[in-house]
N, C-alpha and C positions, 0 to 999 in steps of 0.2 A: 393431217395426222392429229390424232386426239391427244389431249394432255393427260398424262398418267397421274394416279394418286401418289403423293409423296409418302416416304416411309414414316414420317412423324410430323407432329404439329408443334412448331416452335415459334418463338418470337425472335425475329432477326434484328439485331442491333449491333452490327460489326463496327469496328473502328473505321472512320473515313480514311481511304487510302489516297485520295487526291489524284488518282490516275487520270480521270477524265475520259471522255468518249474516244474510241478508236474505231475507224471504219473496218468492217470485216464481218466474218461469220463465226458464230460461237456456239458451242455445244451447250445445251441446257438439259435439265432433268426430263423434259417432255418433248425434246426435239432440237430444233435449230433456231437460233436468233441471228438476225442480220442487222447491223447498224449502218445506216447510209447517211452521209452528209446531205443537208438540204442545199441544193444548188442555188436557190434564191435567197438564202439567209445564212450568213456565215456562222451564226449561233444556233442554227436549227439542225436537228437530227431526227431521222425517221427510223422507228424500230419495226422490223418485220419478224413475225413469229410463224415458223413453218410455212413461209411464203405468203402470209397474209399481213397487210398493213395493220399494225396494232396500236402504235402510239407515235406522237410527235412531241418533241421537247425543244423549247427555245431556252438555251442556257442563260441568256441575259434577261429574259422576261417570263416569269412563271405565269403571268396573267394572259399570255398569248396562247390561245388554243387553235390549232389548225383544223382539227376535225369539227365539222359543223354540228354534229350531234352532241358533242361535248358543250358547245356554246349554247345549245338549246337547254341542256340540263342546268347549266349555271344560271341561265336566264330565269328558269323556274325557281331555282334555289334563292337567287337574289331578290326575286319578287316576294318570296316568303319570309326571309330573314334579313335584318339589317346587318351591316358589316361588323357591328359591335357585339353581335350575338356570340355567346359561348357555345358554339355549335359542336355537337358530338356526332361525328360521321363514321360510317362503316362503308368502305368501298370493297365490293366483292369483285375480284379481278384486278390485278395491279398493273401488269406489264411495265411500262416506264413510269407509272404513277403520275401521269400528266394531270389528271383531275384532282387527286389529293394535294399535289403541289400547288395547284391553283387555289384550292380551298384554304391552304395555310396562308397564302399571300392575301387572299381576299377577306379572310376571317382570322385575324391575328390571335384571337382568344380561343380559337377552335382546337379541338383534339380529334385527330384523324387516325383511324386504324385501317390498314389495307390488308386484305386477305389474298394471298397469291399462292397458288398450288406448287409453283416451280421455285424451289429454294435456290438453285444455281442461278436462275434468271434474276431473282431478287438480289442476290449478291452482285451480279453484273451491274444491275441498275443503280445500286448504291455506289458502286465504283465509278460509273460513268457520269452520273448526274448530280452528285453531291446533294442528295435530298435532305430536307430539314430533318432534324433528329427528334427523337422522343423527348417530351410527350406530344410535340406538335404533329409528328408523323411517325407512326410505328407500323412496320411490316410484320405481319403474322403469317408464317408459312403453314398452309394447311388447306384442306378441302372446304370450299365455301359453305356448303350446307352444314357440315359437321361443326364448323366454327360458329356459325349463326345460331344453331340450336343450343350451343353451350353458353351463350351470353346471357347476362342478367336481364330480367324483364324491365322494360321501360328505360333502358340504358343508352339509347341512341336517338338522336333527333332526325337523322337522315341516313337512309340506306340506299346506296347506288349499286345495282347489279349490272356489271359489264363483263360477263364471263362468256368466253367462246372456246369451243373445241373445234377448230377449223372454222366453218362458217355458221355453226349452230351453237346455241346455248345448251349445255347438258340438260336433259329432260328433268332430272331431279331438282334443278333450280327454277323450274317453271310451274310446278304443281301447286294445287290448293294447299297441300300439307306444308310445303316449304313457305308459301306466301303467308300462311297462318303463323309459322315460326318467326318470320320477319316482322309481322305485325306485332307479335308479342314483345319483340325487342324494342320496338319504337315507343318513345314517350308520347303522351297526349300532344296532338298537333304535329306529330312527326310525319315524314313522307317517305314512301317507298317508291323508288324510281328505277325503271329497268330500260336497258337498251335492247330492243327486240330487232333482230335481223330477219328480213323476210324477202320473199320473191313477189312478183306481181300478183300472185293469187291472194296474198294477204291472209292466208289461212292461219299461219302461226300467230300473227298479230291479233286476229279475231279471237283465237282461243286464249291468248294471254290476256286480252282485254276482258273477256268473260271471267277468267280466273281472278284477276285483280278486282274487278267490279263486285264479285261475290264476297270478297274479303273486306272491302273498304266502303265507307259511306260516300266518299267523293273520289272521282277519278278525273284524269285528263290525258290527252294525247297531243304530242307535238311531232310534226313531220312536214316535209315540203309537199306541196300539192301534187306533183307527179307521183310521188310515192303513195300518197293517200288515194290516188285514183287508179292505182295498180298498173302504172306505166313503166315501172322499173323495179329493180331490186335495191335494197338499201336499209336504212335504219328508221325505226319508229320508236319514239320515247313514250312510254306508258307509265303513269304515276297513280298512286293511290294514297289516300290519307283519310283521317277522321275529321279533317277540317277542309273547307273549300280550297281549291287549287286555281290560282290565276283568275280570280273572279272580278278583278278590276280591268281597266282599259290599258294599264301600263304594259303588262306582259304581251298581249297580242300585238301591240304597237311595236315593241322591241323586236319580237320575232319577225315581223314583216320587214323590218329595217335591216336585217342581217344580210350578209353576202349571198346566202341562199335563203330567200324568204320562206318562212315556215308558218303553218297554221296551228292554232290552238283549238282543239276540240274540247268542249265542256263535258260535264258528267253525262248529261242526257244523250249527247251524240256518241260518246264512248259506249254507253250501254246499248244503244241502238246498233252500233257497229258490231258488237259482240253477241247480240241477242240470239242469233241462230247457231252460235258455236258451242261446242261441248267443253265444259270446264276441264282443265288438265288435272289429272290425279296421279299419284304414285303407281296405281294399278295399271 
């Protein structure tokens, strides 16, 4: 089921209710959310959106990320910026806000804005997980492209796109036009990081790689070897920046040491990967 456009674009900062998570199924603006206790962790909760695994939250530890692709993203971020950095982040796609919650804990001086299209879901998440308050973490209810295009130039250091309607990212958030808008919002040295879901054909990842490579001077890809060899469906992290990404030995070593070892592809390999692909456009 796709996620519908909300009626308006608002900043959500309700009073904390302290209700906490409750197992069950809940109506949202774009379908159904299901909250499931983690059988292996008494503090863990899995959020399903329209039948698809979307987020995992550990109430006792915001630095615990169960989804491997999220750990790859934070490995890239932490390789780029020290924990003392006053990082300004924009997360497109909120769900349970696992990633922004991590960034608040890992970067105490950061300011994090989450764009979530589903206002009712955002209210549920505030209720369930007692998220950090503004200015540390602000949820803005709206459509990701519309919000991104409205932001001030050079106002963010990090943009993370993790938006899905079912199993796919909406086309409007993958195009050269949108990528140019995201780049405009980034400050010098900033990074644009996307979670690309793909099948073994890797056709989507190739086109996204070509699109990001056309917009940025430096690119990188992170994924596990079976995914990169086209042996399964899953997640590929693609990043673009005007500064080098993961150019030291630290990031590749950290990625290889994870629970699901991943590879880092440098700029040359990313460009070669996407060379035969057609850049995505609004048309």
